[in-house]
C-alpha positions in Angstrom: 23.0 6.1 -5.4 20.9 6.8 -2.3 21.2 10.4 -2.0 23.8 12.1 0.4 21.5 12.9 2.7 19.4 9.2 2.7 21.4 8.0 5.3 20.6 11.1 8.0 17.0 10.7 6.8 17.0 7.3 7.1 18.2 7.4 10.7 15.0 8.9 11.5 13.2 5.5 10.4 10.3 6.9 10.1 7.5 4.9 12.2 5.3 4.6 9.6 2.4 3.0 11.6 2.4 5.9 14.2 -0.7 8.4 12.3 -2.7 4.9 11.5 -5.5 6.0 13.1 -5.4 9.8 11.9 -4.7 8.5 8.0 -7.6 5.7 8.8 -9.9 8.5 9.4 -9.0 10.5 6.9 -9.3 7.9 4.1 -12.8 6.9 5.5 -13.9 11.0 4.8 -11.9 11.0 1.5 -13.2 7.1 0.1 -16.7 8.3 1.1 -16.9 11.8 -0.3 -15.1 10.2 -3.7 -18.2 7.1 -4.0 -21.1 9.3 -2.7 -20.4 12.8 -2.6 -20.8 15.5 -0.2 -23.8 17.7 -0.1 -22.0 20.7 -0.9 -21.5 19.3 -4.4 -24.9 17.7 -5.2 -25.7 21.8 -6.9 -24.9 22.7 -10.0 -22.9 25.5 -8.9 -20.6 26.0 -6.0 -21.4 28.9 -3.6 -17.9 28.6 -2.3 -14.2 28.2 -2.7 -12.9 25.0 -2.1 -9.5 23.8 -1.0 -7.4 21.2 -2.8 -8.7 18.2 -1.2 -12.2 19.1 -1.9 -12.0 20.2 -5.7 -10.4 16.8 -6.6 -13.1 14.6 -4.1 -16.0 16.5 -5.7 -14.4 16.5 -9.4 -13.5 12.8 -9.5 -16.5 11.7 -8.0 -18.3 14.0 -10.7 -19.6 16.7 -8.9 -19.8 20.2 -8.8 -16.4 22.5 -8.5 -15.6 25.7 -8.2 -12.8 25.0 -11.2 -11.2 21.8 -12.3 -8.1 20.9 -10.4 -5.1 21.0 -11.8 -1.6 19.7 -11.3 1.8 19.5 -12.7 5.0 17.3 -11.5 8.1 17.3 -13.0 11.8 16.3 -11.9 13.9 18.9 -9.8 17.5 18.2 -10.5 20.3 17.8 -8.3 17.4 18.4 -5.3 15.9 14.9 -5.7 19.8 13.6 -5.1 20.1 15.7 -1.8 17.9 14.4 0.7 13.9 14.5 2.1 13.8 17.5 3.4 15.6 19.0 0.6 12.9 17.6 -2.2 9.9 18.1 0.2 11.1 21.8 0.6 11.3 22.0 -3.5 8.0 20.3 -3.8 6.0 22.4 -1.6 7.1 26.0 -3.2 6.6 24.4 -6.6 2.9 23.5 -5.0 2.4 26.6 -3.9 3.5 28.7 -6.4 1.7 27.6 -9.1 -1.2 26.7 -6.8 -1.6 22.8 -7.7 -4.6 20.9 -6.2 -2.4 17.8 -6.3 1.1 16.8 -5.4 2.2 13.6 -7.2 5.7 13.2 -4.9 7.8 13.0 -7.5 11.4 10.9 -5.6 14.2 10.1 -7.9 12.9 7.6 -10.6 15.7 4.9 -9.4 14.8 4.6 -5.7 13.1 2.0 -6.7 16.3 -0.2 -7.5 18.7 1.1 -5.3 17.9 -1.3 -2.2 19.0 -3.7 -4.7 22.0 -2.2 -5.9 21.7 -0.3 -9.3 23.8 3.0 -8.8 23.3 5.9 -10.1 25.4 8.9 -10.3 24.4 12.9 -11.1 26.6 14.2 -13.8 27.4 17.8 -14.1 23.8 18.8 -15.9 22.4 17.3 -12.5 20.9 14.6 -14.2 21.3 11.0 -13.2 23.7 9.0 -15.2 23.4 4.8 -14.6 27.3 3.4 -13.6 25.9 0.0 -13.0 22.7 -2.3 -12.8 22.2 -5.0 -10.1 21.0 -7.1 -12.5 24.0 -7.5 -14.9 24.0 -10.8 -16.0 20.8 -13.6 -16.7 22.0 -15.2 -13.4 21.7 -12.5 -11.4 18.3 -12.8 -11.2 18.3 -15.4 -8.4 20.1 -12.3 -5.9 16.7 -10.0 -6.4 15.0 -11.4 -3.0 12.6 -8.8 -1.0 13.8 -6.1 0.9 13.0 -4.5 4.1 11.3 -1.1 4.1 13.8 0.3 6.3 16.1 0.3 3.5 17.3 4.1 3.1 15.8 4.7 0.1 12.5 3.7 0.9 13.0 5.8 4.6 13.9 8.7 2.6 10.7 8.5 0.7 8.6 8.2 3.6 10.4 10.8 5.3 9.7 13.2 2.2 6.0 12.3 2.2 5.6 13.2 5.9 7.1 16.6 5.3 4.8 17.6 2.5 1.9 16.3 4.5 2.8 18.3 7.2 2.8 21.2 5.3 0.1 20.9 2.6 -2.4 18.9 4.9 -5.7 20.1 2.5 -3.5 19.2 -0.8 -3.5 15.4 -1.7 -0.7 13.4 -1.9 0.1 10.7 -4.3 3.3 8.3 -3.8 5.3 7.2 -7.0 5.9 3.4 -7.4 6.4 1.8 -10.3 4.6 -1.4 -11.8 7.0 -4.6 -10.9 7.9 -4.7 -14.5 9.3 -1.1 -14.2 11.0 -2.2 -11.6 12.8 -5.0 -13.1 13.7 -2.5 -15.8 15.6 -0.5 -13.2 17.7 -3.4 -11.7 18.7 -4.6 -15.6 17.4 -3.0 -18.2 14.6 -3.3 -20.7 16.0 -5.6 -23.5 17.6 -8.2 -20.5 13.6 -8.1 -19.0 11.7 -8.9 -22.2 14.5 -11.3 -23.5 14.5 -13.2 -19.7 10.7 -13.2 -19.1 10.5 -14.9 -22.0 13.4 -17.2 -21.7 14.3 -17.5 -17.9 10.7 -17.4 -16.7 11.2 -18.8 -13.5 13.7 -16.6 -12.6 12.3 -13.6 -13.6 8.7 -14.4 -12.1 10.5 -15.2 -9.2 12.5 -11.7 -8.7 8.7 -10.1 -9.5 7.5 -12.1 -6.8 10.2 -10.5 -4.5 9.9 -7.1 -6.3 5.8 -7.1 -5.8 6.1 -8.4 -2.0 8.0 -5.4 -1.4 6.6 -2.5 -2.8 3.1 -3.7 -1.7 4.6 -3.2 1.8 5.9 0.1 0.6 2.4 1.4 -0.9 0.9 0.4 2.8 3.4 2.4 4.4 3.6 5.3 1.9 -0.3 5.5 2.7 0.4 6.5 6.2 1.1 10.4 4.9 -0.3 10.1 0.9 -3.5 9.6 0.3 -2.7 6.6 -2.6 -0.3 5.5 -4.6 0.7 6.3 -8.6 1.0 3.7 -9.9 3.2 3.9 -12.9 3.4 1.6 -15.8 6.2 3.3 -17.2 6.0 1.6 -20.8 5.0 -1.6 -19.7 1.4 -1.2 -20.8 1.9 -0.5 -24.4 0.8 -2.4 -26.6 4.5 -2.9 -28.7 5.8 -3.8 -25.9 3.9 -7.1 -24.5 0.9 -8.8 -26.0 -2.2 -8.7 -23.9 -1.5 -12.2 -22.3 2.0 -11.2 -21.4 0.8 -7.8 -20.1 -1.8 -9.7 -17.8 0.6 -12.8 -16.7 3.6 -10.9 -16.0 2.1 -7.0 -15.5 -1.4 -7.0 -14.2 -1.1 -9.8 -12.0 1.6 -8.2 -10.1 0.1 -4.8 -10.2 -2.9 -5.4 -8.7 -0.8 -7.0 -5.4 0.5 -4.1 -5.1 -2.6 -1.7 -5.4 -3.5 -4.2 -2.7 -1.6 -3.0 -0.3 -2.7 0.6 -0.5 -6.5 -0.9 -0.4 -8.6 1.6 1.3 -6.9 4.4 0.0 -9.4 7.3 -1.0 -6.9 8.2 -4.1 -4.6 5.8 -5.9 -4.4 6.6 -9.2 -3.0 4.2 -12.1 -0.8 6.2 -14.7 -0.8 4.5 -18.4 2.6 5.8 -20.1 3.1 6.5 -23.9 1.6 6.0 -27.1 -0.5 2.9 -28.0 -1.1 1.9 -24.1 -3.8 -0.1 -22.4 -5.6 3.0 -20.7 -9.2 1.3 -21.3 -8.3 -1.8 -20.9 -6.2 -1.4 -17.4 -8.9 0.9 -16.3 -10.4 -1.9 -14.1 -7.5 -1.5 -11.3 -8.7 -0.8 -8.3 -8.5 3.1 -8.4 -10.1 6.1 -8.2 -8.5 7.8 -11.1 -6.4 7.0 -14.3 -3.5 9.1 -15.6 -2.8 8.8 -19.1 -1.4 11.1 -22.0 -5.1 11.2 -24.4 -3.1 13.2 -26.9 -0.2 10.5 -27.9 -1.3 8.2 -31.0 -3.6 5.3 -29.9 -4.9 6.8 -26.8 -8.7 7.8 -26.1 -9.1 11.3 -25.3 -10.9 12.8 -22.2 -14.4 12.3 -23.6 -13.5 8.8 -24.9 -12.2 7.4 -21.9 -15.0 9.4 -20.0 -17.3 7.4 -22.0 -15.8 4.0 -22.2 -15.5 4.0 -18.0 -17.9 6.0 -16.2 -16.0 4.5 -13.0 -13.0 6.2 -12.6 -12.1 9.9 -13.0 -9.5 11.3 -15.8 -6.1 12.4 -14.8 -4.5 14.5 -17.9 -5.2 16.1 -20.9 -2.0 18.8 -21.5 0.8 17.7 -23.9 4.4 18.6 -23.3 4.4 21.3 -25.7 1.2 22.9 -23.6 4.0 24.2 -20.5 7.4 24.4 -23.1 5.8 26.5 -25.8 7.2 30.0 -26.3 3.3 31.4 -25.4 0.6 30.6 -23.1 -1.3 30.0 -26.6 -1.4 26.1 -26.3 -2.2 25.6 -23.0 -5.0 27.9 -23.1 -6.5 26.1 -26.0 -6.1 22.6 -24.2 -7.3 23.8 -21.1 -10.9 25.0 -23.6 -10.8 21.7 -25.4 -10.4 19.8 -21.7 -13.6 21.4 -20.9 -15.4 20.9 -23.6 -14.8 17.4 -24.1 -15.6 16.8 -19.9 -17.9 19.7 -19.2 -15.6 20.0 -16.2 -16.8 16.6 -14.3 -14.5 13.8 -13.5 -11.4 15.4 -14.8 -8.5 16.2 -12.8 -6.1 18.8 -15.8 -2.4 17.7 -15.6 0.3 16.7 -17.9 -0.1 13.6 -19.9 3.4 12.5 -17.9 5.9 13.9 -15.8 6.5 17.4 -17.0 9.7 18.5 -19.1 12.1 20.4 -16.5 12.2 23.0 -18.9 8.9 23.5 -18.7 7.5 27.8 -18.2 6.1 28.8 -15.0 3.9 31.4 -17.1 2.3 28.3 -19.1 1.5 26.5 -16.1 -0.1 29.6 -14.9 -1.7 30.0 -17.9 -3.2 26.3 -17.9 -4.4 26.7 -14.3 -6.0 29.5 -15.1 -7.7 29.2 -18.2 -9.7 26.0 -16.6 -11.6 28.6 -14.7 -14.0 29.0 -17.9 
């Protein structure tokens, strides 16, 4: 359900257009740097420490950096349900504590579905528990229409992004948005979506259209504060979920419309989740970088991806074990392996997805420090 503070956050009614000129100038500067590179990064050696924005821009553009940029993201239970101010505060503290170079702003995943009526509660352990889906019968797809970005859940997201941007002006931020198929999963459950997209195609396509229009508008609004969106395919781009034709029809066609809402943003990222994922196949999306887990079966490693896709940066490289193991040895080893595979270029080192909540702070720090060579 919407957070206990969502209503007060929504009442602030974030004026997402107010900073458009600043954002446009900022995006132009960063996008130009990503494409052409600044003269400060043409040399083989960087003579000064870079800030996070400079480091990420240079690295994804294939230029020399003082160290490989590093980021991880996780859920913060129950802070994510305590309102924008609380989640922003926790996110900022986590970013500063671990000297992260990128904020992947991680709101509660079900914010995507709350405007249509999906409801969760938070259990005693702080984790969200499903109470009911918005779509409980196949006939309910007809009730899924376009929503305004003035919905409380969306306004809470925008306000949180604004708060993080104000405190971390030199750190790139990306806003989490699920593929429209992933939103439908949050509305109805995966099994119903899979069944109905094949048996009641027209009904599901109408819902996909409504969800896509909603999140394309939200993507544009997010980019008033963020450097781009983090479009997460969840499990839908796995080869064992849909065949190639189905993903093109029900996935890619809608993904691209959401990304069009963030057109012009300097740091749009595609996240392709899980094993056996269409990592290289979807890398042609209009994004600066692709995020995936190179350590899962059926996925390319960093070197294979960079060789196959010379026009995109890579985000990932660390396993969950690197952050949860009882020692820092795995984190250090995987950092070294990543440096060998990438030569430190076109790589933002990160987890393969949201890292476990039980990740050890010392492991996160060890992974970052090992990237300095």
